[in-house]
Predicted model as a PDB file, atoms N, CA, C, CB and O in Angstrom, pLDDT in the B-factor column:
MODEL        1                                                                  
ATOM      1  N   ALA A   1       0.848  -1.179   0.000  1.00 77.00           N  
ATOM      2  CA  ALA A   1       0.000   0.000   0.000  1.00 77.00           C  
ATOM      3  C   ALA A   1       0.887   1.234   0.000  1.00 77.00           C  
ATOM      4  CB  ALA A   1      -0.961   0.003   1.219  1.00 77.00           C  
ATOM      5  O   ALA A   1       1.923   1.266   0.664  1.00 77.00           O  
ATOM      6  N   MET A   2       0.475   2.245  -0.747  1.00 87.00           N  
ATOM      7  CA  MET A   2       1.219   3.490  -0.827  1.00 87.00           C  
ATOM      8  C   MET A   2       0.335   4.633  -0.364  1.00 87.00           C  
ATOM      9  CB  MET A   2       1.730   3.738  -2.259  1.00 87.00           C  
ATOM     10  O   MET A   2      -0.868   4.657  -0.625  1.00 87.00           O  
ATOM     11  N   VAL A   3       0.941   5.558   0.314  1.00 89.00           N  
ATOM     12  CA  VAL A   3       0.216   6.728   0.803  1.00 89.00           C  
ATOM     13  C   VAL A   3       0.478   7.873  -0.161  1.00 89.00           C  
ATOM     14  CB  VAL A   3       0.646   7.107   2.265  1.00 89.00           C  
ATOM     15  O   VAL A   3       1.617   8.109  -0.563  1.00 89.00           O  
ATOM     16  N   SER A   4      -0.559   8.566  -0.521  1.00 88.00           N  
ATOM     17  CA  SER A   4      -0.435   9.717  -1.408  1.00 88.00           C  
ATOM     18  C   SER A   4      -1.167  10.895  -0.772  1.00 88.00           C  
ATOM     19  CB  SER A   4      -1.006   9.402  -2.832  1.00 88.00           C  
ATOM     20  O   SER A   4      -2.371  10.824  -0.523  1.00 88.00           O  
ATOM     21  N   LEU A   5      -0.440  11.973  -0.511  1.00 86.00           N  
ATOM     22  CA  LEU A   5      -1.039  13.172   0.058  1.00 86.00           C  
ATOM     23  C   LEU A   5      -1.093  14.242  -1.021  1.00 86.00           C  
ATOM     24  CB  LEU A   5      -0.242  13.670   1.302  1.00 86.00           C  
ATOM     25  O   LEU A   5      -0.087  14.533  -1.667  1.00 86.00           O  
ATOM     26  N   VAL A   6      -2.251  14.817  -1.209  1.00 86.00           N  
ATOM     27  CA  VAL A   6      -2.437  15.839  -2.237  1.00 86.00           C  
ATOM     28  C   VAL A   6      -3.198  17.007  -1.622  1.00 86.00           C  
ATOM     29  CB  VAL A   6      -3.197  15.266  -3.479  1.00 86.00           C  
ATOM     30  O   VAL A   6      -4.225  16.815  -0.971  1.00 86.00           O  
ATOM     31  N   PHE A   7      -2.689  18.222  -1.832  1.00 82.00           N  
ATOM     32  CA  PHE A   7      -3.434  19.396  -1.401  1.00 82.00           C  
ATOM     33  C   PHE A   7      -4.569  19.624  -2.379  1.00 82.00           C  
ATOM     34  CB  PHE A   7      -2.517  20.650  -1.304  1.00 82.00           C  
ATOM     35  O   PHE A   7      -4.361  19.722  -3.588  1.00 82.00           O  
ATOM     36  N   GLU A   8      -5.762  19.704  -1.839  1.00 84.00           N  
ATOM     37  CA  GLU A   8      -6.922  19.881  -2.697  1.00 84.00           C  
ATOM     38  C   GLU A   8      -7.271  21.348  -2.879  1.00 84.00           C  
ATOM     39  CB  GLU A   8      -8.106  19.137  -2.131  1.00 84.00           C  
ATOM     40  O   GLU A   8      -7.754  21.750  -3.937  1.00 84.00           O  
ATOM     41  N   LYS A   9      -7.027  22.149  -1.846  1.00 86.00           N  
ATOM     42  CA  LYS A   9      -7.456  23.537  -1.904  1.00 86.00           C  
ATOM     43  C   LYS A   9      -6.547  24.399  -1.030  1.00 86.00           C  
ATOM     44  CB  LYS A   9      -8.928  23.671  -1.459  1.00 86.00           C  
ATOM     45  O   LYS A   9      -6.152  23.988   0.062  1.00 86.00           O  
ATOM     46  N   TRP A  10      -6.222  25.582  -1.512  1.00 85.00           N  
ATOM     47  CA  TRP A  10      -5.433  26.542  -0.750  1.00 85.00           C  
ATOM     48  C   TRP A  10      -6.329  27.704  -0.351  1.00 85.00           C  
ATOM     49  CB  TRP A  10      -4.208  27.040  -1.570  1.00 85.00           C  
ATOM     50  O   TRP A  10      -7.186  28.123  -1.130  1.00 85.00           O  
ATOM     51  N   ASN A  11      -6.145  28.217   0.826  1.00 87.00           N  
ATOM     52  CA  ASN A  11      -6.863  29.401   1.291  1.00 87.00           C  
ATOM     53  C   ASN A  11      -5.858  30.411   1.815  1.00 87.00           C  
ATOM     54  CB  ASN A  11      -7.902  29.036   2.388  1.00 87.00           C  
ATOM     55  O   ASN A  11      -4.780  30.041   2.281  1.00 87.00           O  
ATOM     56  N   VAL A  12      -6.207  31.669   1.740  1.00 89.00           N  
ATOM     57  CA  VAL A  12      -5.370  32.728   2.292  1.00 89.00           C  
ATOM     58  C   VAL A  12      -5.595  32.760   3.804  1.00 89.00           C  
ATOM     59  CB  VAL A  12      -5.695  34.121   1.632  1.00 89.00           C  
ATOM     60  O   VAL A  12      -6.733  32.745   4.271  1.00 89.00           O  
ATOM     61  N   VAL A  13      -4.510  32.806   4.552  1.00 90.00           N  
ATOM     62  CA  VAL A  13      -4.593  32.851   6.011  1.00 90.00           C  
ATOM     63  C   VAL A  13      -4.776  34.314   6.423  1.00 90.00           C  
ATOM     64  CB  VAL A  13      -3.309  32.222   6.683  1.00 90.00           C  
ATOM     65  O   VAL A  13      -4.014  35.176   5.985  1.00 90.00           O  
ATOM     66  N   PRO A  14      -5.773  34.602   7.257  1.00 91.00           N  
ATOM     67  CA  PRO A  14      -6.008  35.992   7.642  1.00 91.00           C  
ATOM     68  C   PRO A  14      -4.901  36.526   8.548  1.00 91.00           C  
ATOM     69  CB  PRO A  14      -7.354  36.121   8.340  1.00 91.00           C  
ATOM     70  O   PRO A  14      -4.296  35.789   9.327  1.00 91.00           O  
ATOM     71  N   GLY A  15      -4.661  37.815   8.421  1.00 90.00           N  
ATOM     72  CA  GLY A  15      -3.688  38.487   9.263  1.00 90.00           C  
ATOM     73  C   GLY A  15      -2.392  38.768   8.532  1.00 90.00           C  
ATOM     74  O   GLY A  15      -2.207  38.382   7.378  1.00 90.00           O  
ATOM     75  N   ASP A  16      -1.504  39.448   9.227  1.00 88.00           N  
ATOM     76  CA  ASP A  16      -0.208  39.829   8.679  1.00 88.00           C  
ATOM     77  C   ASP A  16       0.882  39.122   9.486  1.00 88.00           C  
ATOM     78  CB  ASP A  16      -0.014  41.384   8.707  1.00 88.00           C  
ATOM     79  O   ASP A  16       0.989  39.346  10.692  1.00 88.00           O  
ATOM     80  N   PRO A  17       1.691  38.277   8.849  1.00 87.00           N  
ATOM     81  CA  PRO A  17       2.719  37.555   9.600  1.00 87.00           C  
ATOM     82  C   PRO A  17       3.838  38.450  10.128  1.00 87.00           C  
ATOM     83  CB  PRO A  17       3.311  36.486   8.736  1.00 87.00           C  
ATOM     84  O   PRO A  17       4.605  38.030  10.995  1.00 87.00           O  
ATOM     85  N   LEU A  18       3.942  39.673   9.617  1.00 84.00           N  
ATOM     86  CA  LEU A  18       4.986  40.592  10.065  1.00 84.00           C  
ATOM     87  C   LEU A  18       4.505  41.560  11.141  1.00 84.00           C  
ATOM     88  CB  LEU A  18       5.517  41.371   8.891  1.00 84.00           C  
ATOM     89  O   LEU A  18       5.293  42.377  11.618  1.00 84.00           O  
ATOM     90  N   ASP A  19       3.238  41.492  11.535  1.00 85.00           N  
ATOM     91  CA  ASP A  19       2.666  42.412  12.514  1.00 85.00           C  
ATOM     92  C   ASP A  19       3.112  42.026  13.928  1.00 85.00           C  
ATOM     93  CB  ASP A  19       1.122  42.417  12.416  1.00 85.00           C  
ATOM     94  O   ASP A  19       2.621  41.058  14.509  1.00 85.00           O  
ATOM     95  N   LYS A  20       4.045  42.801  14.462  1.00 84.00           N  
ATOM     96  CA  LYS A  20       4.569  42.502  15.803  1.00 84.00           C  
ATOM     97  C   LYS A  20       3.640  42.978  16.918  1.00 84.00           C  
ATOM     98  CB  LYS A  20       5.935  43.142  15.978  1.00 84.00           C  
ATOM     99  O   LYS A  20       3.881  42.689  18.090  1.00 84.00           O  
ATOM    100  N   GLU A  21       2.580  43.706  16.562  1.00 88.00           N  
ATOM    101  CA  GLU A  21       1.619  44.178  17.558  1.00 88.00           C  
ATOM    102  C   GLU A  21       0.703  43.045  18.034  1.00 88.00           C  
ATOM    103  CB  GLU A  21       0.780  45.324  16.979  1.00 88.00           C  
ATOM    104  O   GLU A  21       0.086  43.152  19.093  1.00 88.00           O  
ATOM    105  N   VAL A  22       0.615  41.982  17.269  1.00 86.00           N  
ATOM    106  CA  VAL A  22      -0.235  40.845  17.632  1.00 86.00           C  
ATOM    107  C   VAL A  22       0.422  40.091  18.777  1.00 86.00           C  
ATOM    108  CB  VAL A  22      -0.475  39.900  16.411  1.00 86.00           C  
ATOM    109  O   VAL A  22       1.577  39.677  18.681  1.00 86.00           O  
ATOM    110  N   LYS A  23      -0.318  39.918  19.848  1.00 86.00           N  
ATOM    111  CA  LYS A  23       0.194  39.193  21.015  1.00 86.00           C  
ATOM    112  C   LYS A  23      -0.281  37.748  20.955  1.00 86.00           C  
ATOM    113  CB  LYS A  23      -0.265  39.867  22.342  1.00 86.00           C  
ATOM    114  O   LYS A  23      -1.481  37.480  20.902  1.00 86.00           O  
ATOM    115  N   LEU A  24       0.661  36.830  20.964  1.00 85.00           N  
ATOM    116  CA  LEU A  24       0.336  35.402  20.936  1.00 85.00           C  
ATOM    117  C   LEU A  24       0.660  34.796  22.290  1.00 85.00           C  
ATOM    118  CB  LEU A  24       1.113  34.666  19.803  1.00 85.00           C  
ATOM    119  O   LEU A  24       1.725  35.041  22.856  1.00 85.00           O  
ATOM    120  N   ARG A  25      -0.262  34.010  22.796  1.00 85.00           N  
ATOM    121  CA  ARG A  25      -0.073  33.367  24.093  1.00 85.00           C  
ATOM    122  C   ARG A  25       0.042  31.864  23.890  1.00 85.00           C  
ATOM    123  CB  ARG A  25      -1.239  33.705  25.062  1.00 85.00           C  
ATOM    124  O   ARG A  25      -0.715  31.282  23.113  1.00 85.00           O  
ATOM    125  N   PRO A  26       0.987  31.230  24.586  1.00 82.00           N  
ATOM    126  CA  PRO A  26       1.120  29.776  24.454  1.00 82.00           C  
ATOM    127  C   PRO A  26      -0.143  29.059  24.919  1.00 82.00           C  
ATOM    128  CB  PRO A  26       2.327  29.277  25.252  1.00 82.00           C  
ATOM    129  O   PRO A  26      -0.807  29.492  25.860  1.00 82.00           O  
ATOM    130  N   LEU A  27      -0.454  27.986  24.263  1.00 84.00           N  
ATOM    131  CA  LEU A  27      -1.586  27.120  24.603  1.00 84.00           C  
ATOM    132  C   LEU A  27      -2.938  27.793  24.473  1.00 84.00           C  
ATOM    133  CB  LEU A  27      -1.430  26.618  25.993  1.00 84.00           C  
ATOM    134  O   LEU A  27      -3.928  27.306  25.018  1.00 84.00           O  
ATOM    135  N   GLU A  28      -2.993  28.913  23.754  1.00 86.00           N  
ATOM    136  CA  GLU A  28      -4.262  29.568  23.482  1.00 86.00           C  
ATOM    137  C   GLU A  28      -4.408  29.728  21.985  1.00 86.00           C  
ATOM    138  CB  GLU A  28      -4.358  30.938  24.201  1.00 86.00           C  
ATOM    139  O   GLU A  28      -3.425  29.917  21.268  1.00 86.00           O  
ATOM    140  N   MET A  29      -5.641  29.652  21.519  1.00 87.00           N  
ATOM    141  CA  MET A  29      -5.913  29.820  20.104  1.00 87.00           C  
ATOM    142  C   MET A  29      -5.642  31.267  19.700  1.00 87.00           C  
ATOM    143  CB  MET A  29      -7.368  29.422  19.775  1.00 87.00           C  
ATOM    144  O   MET A  29      -5.998  32.197  20.423  1.00 87.00           O  
ATOM    145  N   ALA A  30      -5.018  31.449  18.555  1.00 87.00           N  
ATOM    146  CA  ALA A  30      -4.717  32.788  18.073  1.00 87.00           C  
ATOM    147  C   ALA A  30      -5.987  33.478  17.594  1.00 87.00           C  
ATOM    148  CB  ALA A  30      -3.680  32.735  16.946  1.00 87.00           C  
ATOM    149  O   ALA A  30      -6.931  32.832  17.138  1.00 87.00           O  
ATOM    150  N   SER A  31      -5.992  34.806  17.708  1.00 88.00           N  
ATOM    151  CA  SER A  31      -7.122  35.570  17.179  1.00 88.00           C  
ATOM    152  C   SER A  31      -7.135  35.444  15.654  1.00 88.00           C  
ATOM    153  CB  SER A  31      -7.039  37.071  17.616  1.00 88.00           C  
ATOM    154  O   SER A  31      -6.165  34.973  15.060  1.00 88.00           O  
ATOM    155  N   VAL A  32      -8.210  35.857  15.035  1.00 88.00           N  
ATOM    156  CA  VAL A  32      -8.315  35.746  13.582  1.00 88.00           C  
ATOM    157  C   VAL A  32      -7.192  36.529  12.913  1.00 88.00           C  
ATOM    158  CB  VAL A  32      -9.689  36.252  13.093  1.00 88.00           C  
ATOM    159  O   VAL A  32      -6.571  36.030  11.975  1.00 88.00           O  
ATOM    160  N   GLN A  33      -6.921  37.741  13.374  1.00 88.00           N  
ATOM    161  CA  GLN A  33      -5.874  38.553  12.766  1.00 88.00           C  
ATOM    162  C   GLN A  33      -4.473  38.097  13.160  1.00 88.00           C  
ATOM    163  CB  GLN A  33      -6.060  39.998  13.147  1.00 88.00           C  
ATOM    164  O   GLN A  33      -3.495  38.539  12.557  1.00 88.00           O  
ATOM    165  N   GLY A  34      -4.357  37.237  14.144  1.00 89.00           N  
ATOM    166  CA  GLY A  34      -3.058  36.721  14.558  1.00 89.00           C  
ATOM    167  C   GLY A  34      -2.731  35.355  13.988  1.00 89.00           C  
ATOM    168  O   GLY A  34      -1.668  34.805  14.275  1.00 89.00           O  
ATOM    169  N   THR A  35      -3.621  34.802  13.190  1.00 91.00           N  
ATOM    170  CA  THR A  35      -3.440  33.448  12.677  1.00 91.00           C  
ATOM    171  C   THR A  35      -2.197  33.318  11.805  1.00 91.00           C  
ATOM    172  CB  THR A  35      -4.658  33.029  11.892  1.00 91.00           C  
ATOM    173  O   THR A  35      -1.439  32.360  11.953  1.00 91.00           O  
ATOM    174  N   ALA A  36      -1.980  34.258  10.904  1.00 91.00           N  
ATOM    175  CA  ALA A  36      -0.820  34.181  10.004  1.00 91.00           C  
ATOM    176  C   ALA A  36       0.480  34.256  10.796  1.00 91.00           C  
ATOM    177  CB  ALA A  36      -0.868  35.314   8.955  1.00 91.00           C  
ATOM    178  O   ALA A  36       1.405  33.483  10.548  1.00 91.00           O  
ATOM    179  N   ARG A  37       0.553  35.186  11.749  1.00 91.00           N  
ATOM    180  CA  ARG A  37       1.768  35.311  12.569  1.00 91.00           C  
ATOM    181  C   ARG A  37       1.978  34.048  13.405  1.00 91.00           C  
ATOM    182  CB  ARG A  37       1.679  36.556  13.493  1.00 91.00           C  
ATOM    183  O   ARG A  37       3.107  33.584  13.561  1.00 91.00           O  
ATOM    184  N   ASP A  38       0.900  33.501  13.935  1.00 91.00           N  
ATOM    185  CA  ASP A  38       0.972  32.284  14.730  1.00 91.00           C  
ATOM    186  C   ASP A  38       1.542  31.130  13.897  1.00 91.00           C  
ATOM    187  CB  ASP A  38      -0.421  31.917  15.277  1.00 91.00           C  
ATOM    188  O   ASP A  38       2.431  30.416  14.362  1.00 91.00           O  
ATOM    189  N   PHE A  39       1.044  30.944  12.685  1.00 90.00           N  
ATOM    190  CA  PHE A  39       1.551  29.897  11.802  1.00 90.00           C  
ATOM    191  C   PHE A  39       3.039  30.075  11.518  1.00 90.00           C  
ATOM    192  CB  PHE A  39       0.770  29.889  10.494  1.00 90.00           C  
ATOM    193  O   PHE A  39       3.818  29.126  11.606  1.00 90.00           O  
ATOM    194  N   VAL A  40       3.422  31.305  11.177  1.00 90.00           N  
ATOM    195  CA  VAL A  40       4.812  31.575  10.800  1.00 90.00           C  
ATOM    196  C   VAL A  40       5.748  31.352  11.988  1.00 90.00           C  
ATOM    197  CB  VAL A  40       4.958  33.017  10.272  1.00 90.00           C  
ATOM    198  O   VAL A  40       6.784  30.702  11.845  1.00 90.00           O  
ATOM    199  N   LEU A  41       5.393  31.883  13.152  1.00 90.00           N  
ATOM    200  CA  LEU A  41       6.278  31.744  14.313  1.00 90.00           C  
ATOM    201  C   LEU A  41       6.396  30.296  14.771  1.00 90.00           C  
ATOM    202  CB  LEU A  41       5.775  32.604  15.462  1.00 90.00           C  
ATOM    203  O   LEU A  41       7.488  29.845  15.118  1.00 90.00           O  
ATOM    204  N   LYS A  42       5.292  29.568  14.776  1.00 90.00           N  
ATOM    205  CA  LYS A  42       5.357  28.160  15.192  1.00 90.00           C  
ATOM    206  C   LYS A  42       6.182  27.333  14.212  1.00 90.00           C  
ATOM    207  CB  LYS A  42       3.943  27.571  15.314  1.00 90.00           C  
ATOM    208  O   LYS A  42       6.922  26.438  14.619  1.00 90.00           O  
ATOM    209  N   THR A  43       6.055  27.630  12.933  1.00 91.00           N  
ATOM    210  CA  THR A  43       6.844  26.909  11.932  1.00 91.00           C  
ATOM    211  C   THR A  43       8.323  27.229  12.087  1.00 91.00           C  
ATOM    212  CB  THR A  43       6.372  27.262  10.511  1.00 91.00           C  
ATOM    213  O   THR A  43       9.162  26.331  12.016  1.00 91.00           O  
ATOM    214  N   ARG A  44       8.652  28.508  12.301  1.00 90.00           N  
ATOM    215  CA  ARG A  44      10.054  28.905  12.458  1.00 90.00           C  
ATOM    216  C   ARG A  44      10.653  28.288  13.729  1.00 90.00           C  
ATOM    217  CB  ARG A  44      10.178  30.448  12.502  1.00 90.00           C  
ATOM    218  O   ARG A  44      11.805  27.853  13.714  1.00 90.00           O  
ATOM    219  N   ARG A  45       9.896  28.244  14.813  1.00 90.00           N  
ATOM    220  CA  ARG A  45      10.390  27.618  16.047  1.00 90.00           C  
ATOM    221  C   ARG A  45      10.649  26.128  15.833  1.00 90.00           C  
ATOM    222  CB  ARG A  45       9.380  27.821  17.200  1.00 90.00           C  
ATOM    223  O   ARG A  45      11.676  25.601  16.262  1.00 90.00           O  
ATOM    224  N   ARG A  46       9.719  25.458  15.170  1.00 92.00           N  
ATOM    225  CA  ARG A  46       9.857  24.027  14.925  1.00 92.00           C  
ATOM    226  C   ARG A  46      11.087  23.730  14.075  1.00 92.00           C  
ATOM    227  CB  ARG A  46       8.605  23.482  14.243  1.00 92.00           C  
ATOM    228  O   ARG A  46      11.730  22.695  14.254  1.00 92.00           O  
ATOM    229  N   LYS A  47      11.418  24.629  13.155  1.00 93.00           N  
ATOM    230  CA  LYS A  47      12.570  24.421  12.274  1.00 93.00           C  
ATOM    231  C   LYS A  47      13.870  24.968  12.869  1.00 93.00           C  
ATOM    232  CB  LYS A  47      12.313  25.073  10.926  1.00 93.00           C  
ATOM    233  O   LYS A  47      14.930  24.852  12.255  1.00 93.00           O  
ATOM    234  N   GLY A  48      13.791  25.566  14.064  1.00 93.00           N  
ATOM    235  CA  GLY A  48      14.990  26.078  14.713  1.00 93.00           C  
ATOM    236  C   GLY A  48      15.468  27.406  14.161  1.00 93.00           C  
ATOM    237  O   GLY A  48      16.644  27.743  14.299  1.00 93.00           O  
ATOM    238  N   LEU A  49      14.572  28.172  13.534  1.00 89.00           N  
ATOM    239  CA  LEU A  49      14.932  29.476  12.975  1.00 89.00           C  
ATOM    240  C   LEU A  49      14.599  30.581  13.963  1.00 89.00           C  
ATOM    241  CB  LEU A  49      14.206  29.718  11.638  1.00 89.00           C  
ATOM    242  O   LEU A  49      13.791  30.386  14.872  1.00 89.00           O  
ATOM    243  N   SER A  50      15.220  31.739  13.786  1.00 86.00           N  
ATOM    244  CA  SER A  50      14.932  32.860  14.681  1.00 86.00           C  
ATOM    245  C   SER A  50      13.524  33.379  14.416  1.00 86.00           C  
ATOM    246  CB  SER A  50      15.974  33.994  14.499  1.00 86.00           C  
ATOM    247  O   SER A  50      12.964  33.179  13.338  1.00 86.00           O  
ATOM    248  N   GLU A  51      12.972  34.038  15.405  1.00 83.00           N  
ATOM    249  CA  GLU A  51      11.620  34.569  15.264  1.00 83.00           C  
ATOM    250  C   GLU A  51      11.616  35.916  14.564  1.00 83.00           C  
ATOM    251  CB  GLU A  51      10.959  34.694  16.622  1.00 83.00           C  
ATOM    252  O   GLU A  51      10.546  36.451  14.273  1.00 83.00           O  
ATOM    253  N   ASP A  52      12.782  36.474  14.288  1.00 81.00           N  
ATOM    254  CA  ASP A  52      12.878  37.749  13.594  1.00 81.00           C  
ATOM    255  C   ASP A  52      12.641  37.519  12.106  1.00 81.00           C  
ATOM    256  CB  ASP A  52      14.260  38.418  13.842  1.00 81.00           C  
ATOM    257  O   ASP A  52      13.489  36.951  11.418  1.00 81.00           O  
ATOM    258  N   ILE A  53      11.487  37.962  11.610  1.00 78.00           N  
ATOM    259  CA  ILE A  53      11.161  37.737  10.212  1.00 78.00           C  
ATOM    260  C   ILE A  53      11.088  39.047   9.450  1.00 78.00           C  
ATOM    261  CB  ILE A  53       9.848  36.986  10.089  1.00 78.00           C  
ATOM    262  O   ILE A  53      10.373  39.156   8.454  1.00 78.00           O  
ATOM    263  N   GLY A  54      11.829  40.040   9.919  1.00 74.00           N  
ATOM    264  CA  GLY A  54      11.846  41.323   9.230  1.00 74.00           C  
ATOM    265  C   GLY A  54      12.496  41.211   7.862  1.00 74.00           C  
ATOM    266  O   GLY A  54      13.416  40.418   7.658  1.00 74.00           O  
ATOM    267  N   VAL A  55      12.013  42.001   6.947  1.00 76.00           N  
ATOM    268  CA  VAL A  55      12.516  41.954   5.578  1.00 76.00           C  
ATOM    269  C   VAL A  55      13.908  42.590   5.474  1.00 76.00           C  
ATOM    270  CB  VAL A  55      11.539  42.665   4.632  1.00 76.00           C  
ATOM    271  O   VAL A  55      14.620  42.360   4.496  1.00 76.00           O  
ATOM    272  N   GLY A  56      14.292  43.372   6.455  1.00 76.00           N  
ATOM    273  CA  GLY A  56      15.562  44.091   6.405  1.00 76.00           C  
ATOM    274  C   GLY A  56      16.788  43.210   6.300  1.00 76.00           C  
ATOM    275  O   GLY A  56      17.781  43.608   5.689  1.00 76.00           O  
ATOM    276  N   LYS A  57      16.744  42.036   6.874  1.00 77.00           N  
ATOM    277  CA  LYS A  57      17.930  41.186   6.830  1.00 77.00           C  
ATOM    278  C   LYS A  57      18.121  40.512   5.477  1.00 77.00           C  
ATOM    279  CB  LYS A  57      17.848  40.138   7.908  1.00 77.00           C  
ATOM    280  O   LYS A  57      19.152  39.881   5.243  1.00 77.00           O  
ATOM    281  N   PHE A  58      17.143  40.636   4.585  1.00 80.00           N  
ATOM    282  CA  PHE A  58      17.246  40.045   3.263  1.00 80.00           C  
ATOM    283  C   PHE A  58      17.628  41.058   2.186  1.00 80.00           C  
ATOM    284  CB  PHE A  58      15.946  39.389   2.900  1.00 80.00           C  
ATOM    285  O   PHE A  58      17.832  40.689   1.030  1.00 80.00           O  
ATOM    286  N   LEU A  59      17.726  42.345   2.564  1.00 84.00           N  
ATOM    287  CA  LEU A  59      18.031  43.406   1.608  1.00 84.00           C  
ATOM    288  C   LEU A  59      19.413  43.987   1.868  1.00 84.00           C  
ATOM    289  CB  LEU A  59      16.973  44.509   1.675  1.00 84.00           C  
ATOM    290  O   LEU A  59      19.930  43.921   2.983  1.00 84.00           O  
ATOM    291  N   GLU A  60      19.997  44.555   0.830  1.00 88.00           N  
ATOM    292  CA  GLU A  60      21.259  45.273   0.982  1.00 88.00           C  
ATOM    293  C   GLU A  60      21.003  46.509   1.845  1.00 88.00           C  
ATOM    294  CB  GLU A  60      21.863  45.670  -0.415  1.00 88.00           C  
ATOM    295  O   GLU A  60      19.921  47.094   1.780  1.00 88.00           O  
ATOM    296  N   PRO A  61      21.998  46.913   2.659  1.00 87.00           N  
ATOM    297  CA  PRO A  61      21.793  48.070   3.549  1.00 87.00           C  
ATOM    298  C   PRO A  61      21.380  49.348   2.819  1.00 87.00           C  
ATOM    299  CB  PRO A  61      23.056  48.338   4.323  1.00 87.00           C  
ATOM    300  O   PRO A  61      20.551  50.108   3.318  1.00 87.00           O  
ATOM    301  N   GLU A  62      21.955  49.585   1.639  1.00 91.00           N  
ATOM    302  CA  GLU A  62      21.616  50.804   0.895  1.00 91.00           C  
ATOM    303  C   GLU A  62      20.158  50.775   0.425  1.00 91.00           C  
ATOM    304  CB  GLU A  62      22.559  50.973  -0.315  1.00 91.00           C  
ATOM    305  O   GLU A  62      19.447  51.776   0.514  1.00 91.00           O  
ATOM    306  N   LEU A  63      19.730  49.629  -0.070  1.00 90.00           N  
ATOM    307  CA  LEU A  63      18.352  49.481  -0.525  1.00 90.00           C  
ATOM    308  C   LEU A  63      17.392  49.628   0.649  1.00 90.00           C  
ATOM    309  CB  LEU A  63      18.150  48.119  -1.216  1.00 90.00           C  
ATOM    310  O   LEU A  63      16.367  50.301   0.535  1.00 90.00           O  
ATOM    311  N   TRP A  64      17.718  49.004   1.772  1.00 85.00           N  
ATOM    312  CA  TRP A  64      16.894  49.094   2.985  1.00 85.00           C  
ATOM    313  C   TRP A  64      16.729  50.548   3.420  1.00 85.00           C  
ATOM    314  CB  TRP A  64      17.520  48.266   4.129  1.00 85.00           C  
ATOM    315  O   TRP A  64      15.626  50.993   3.738  1.00 85.00           O  
ATOM    316  N   LYS A  65      17.846  51.282   3.426  1.00 88.00           N  
ATOM    317  CA  LYS A  65      17.805  52.692   3.845  1.00 88.00           C  
ATOM    318  C   LYS A  65      16.949  53.503   2.883  1.00 88.00           C  
ATOM    319  CB  LYS A  65      19.235  53.288   3.919  1.00 88.00           C  
ATOM    320  O   LYS A  65      16.144  54.327   3.318  1.00 88.00           O  
ATOM    321  N   GLY A  66      17.109  53.282   1.574  1.00 89.00           N  
ATOM    322  CA  GLY A  66      16.330  54.010   0.580  1.00 89.00           C  
ATOM    323  C   GLY A  66      14.842  53.737   0.687  1.00 89.00           C  
ATOM    324  O   GLY A  66      14.032  54.655   0.551  1.00 89.00           O  
ATOM    325  N   LEU A  67      14.472  52.486   0.928  1.00 87.00           N  
ATOM    326  CA  LEU A  67      13.063  52.149   1.067  1.00 87.00           C  
ATOM    327  C   LEU A  67      12.453  52.752   2.325  1.00 87.00           C  
ATOM    328  CB  LEU A  67      12.889  50.648   1.081  1.00 87.00           C  
ATOM    329  O   LEU A  67      11.302  53.186   2.315  1.00 87.00           O  
ATOM    330  N   LYS A  68      13.222  52.779   3.402  1.00 86.00           N  
ATOM    331  CA  LYS A  68      12.719  53.405   4.638  1.00 86.00           C  
ATOM    332  C   LYS A  68      12.538  54.894   4.463  1.00 86.00           C  
ATOM    333  CB  LYS A  68      13.668  53.138   5.806  1.00 86.00           C  
ATOM    334  O   LYS A  68      11.530  55.458   4.891  1.00 86.00           O  
ATOM    335  N   GLU A  69      13.522  55.544   3.827  1.00 89.00           N  
ATOM    336  CA  GLU A  69      13.431  56.991   3.621  1.00 89.00           C  
ATOM    337  C   GLU A  69      12.306  57.338   2.660  1.00 89.00           C  
ATOM    338  CB  GLU A  69      14.756  57.543   3.093  1.00 89.00           C  
ATOM    339  O   GLU A  69      11.685  58.392   2.795  1.00 89.00           O  
ATOM    340  N   GLY A  70      12.034  56.477   1.700  1.00 87.00           N  
ATOM    341  CA  GLY A  70      10.962  56.706   0.744  1.00 87.00           C  
ATOM    342  C   GLY A  70       9.581  56.384   1.293  1.00 87.00           C  
ATOM    343  O   GLY A  70       8.579  56.630   0.621  1.00 87.00           O  
ATOM    344  N   GLY A  71       9.510  55.839   2.501  1.00 83.00           N  
ATOM    345  CA  GLY A  71       8.232  55.535   3.120  1.00 83.00           C  
ATOM    346  C   GLY A  71       7.626  54.212   2.675  1.00 83.00           C  
ATOM    347  O   GLY A  71       6.475  53.918   2.995  1.00 83.00           O  
ATOM    348  N   VAL A  72       8.391  53.414   1.941  1.00 81.00           N  
ATOM    349  CA  VAL A  72       7.888  52.115   1.489  1.00 81.00           C  
ATOM    350  C   VAL A  72       7.861  51.138   2.651  1.00 81.00           C  
ATOM    351  CB  VAL A  72       8.754  51.558   0.339  1.00 81.00           C  
ATOM    352  O   VAL A  72       6.907  50.375   2.807  1.00 81.00           O  
ATOM    353  N   LEU A  73       8.909  51.160   3.466  1.00 75.00           N  
ATOM    354  CA  LEU A  73       9.007  50.292   4.650  1.00 75.00           C  
ATOM    355  C   LEU A  73       8.892  51.132   5.901  1.00 75.00           C  
ATOM    356  CB  LEU A  73      10.339  49.496   4.656  1.00 75.00           C  
ATOM    357  O   LEU A  73       9.319  52.287   5.921  1.00 75.00           O  
ATOM    358  N   ASP A  74       8.327  50.571   6.926  1.00 71.00           N  
ATOM    359  CA  ASP A  74       8.182  51.307   8.186  1.00 71.00           C  
ATOM    360  C   ASP A  74       8.704  50.471   9.347  1.00 71.00           C  
ATOM    361  CB  ASP A  74       6.705  51.696   8.427  1.00 71.00           C  
ATOM    362  O   ASP A  74       7.992  50.248  10.326  1.00 71.00           O  
ATOM    363  N   GLY A  75       9.947  50.009   9.238  1.00 56.00           N  
ATOM    364  CA  GLY A  75      10.479  49.173  10.315  1.00 56.00           C  
ATOM    365  C   GLY A  75      11.911  49.272  10.498  1.00 56.00           C  
ATOM    366  O   GLY A  75      12.469  48.613  11.375  1.00 56.00           O  
TER     367      GLY A  75                                                      
ENDMDL                                                                          
END                                                                             
């Protein structure tokens, strides 16, 4: 016997995974707007990654500075 897993449907998860204002409590269900952040943080913890998911560490310093000064990024 062989097991076959197939995703049948994808849905958008509500909330913003980068919103640090969302407070998550252990062993409690996340609010609707905290669901995306909850998924991302739990996945990163399980994989041993840092909880810092800011976009700044993926950009060159000059680009990061330009985007912040231009008002594109606010972090």
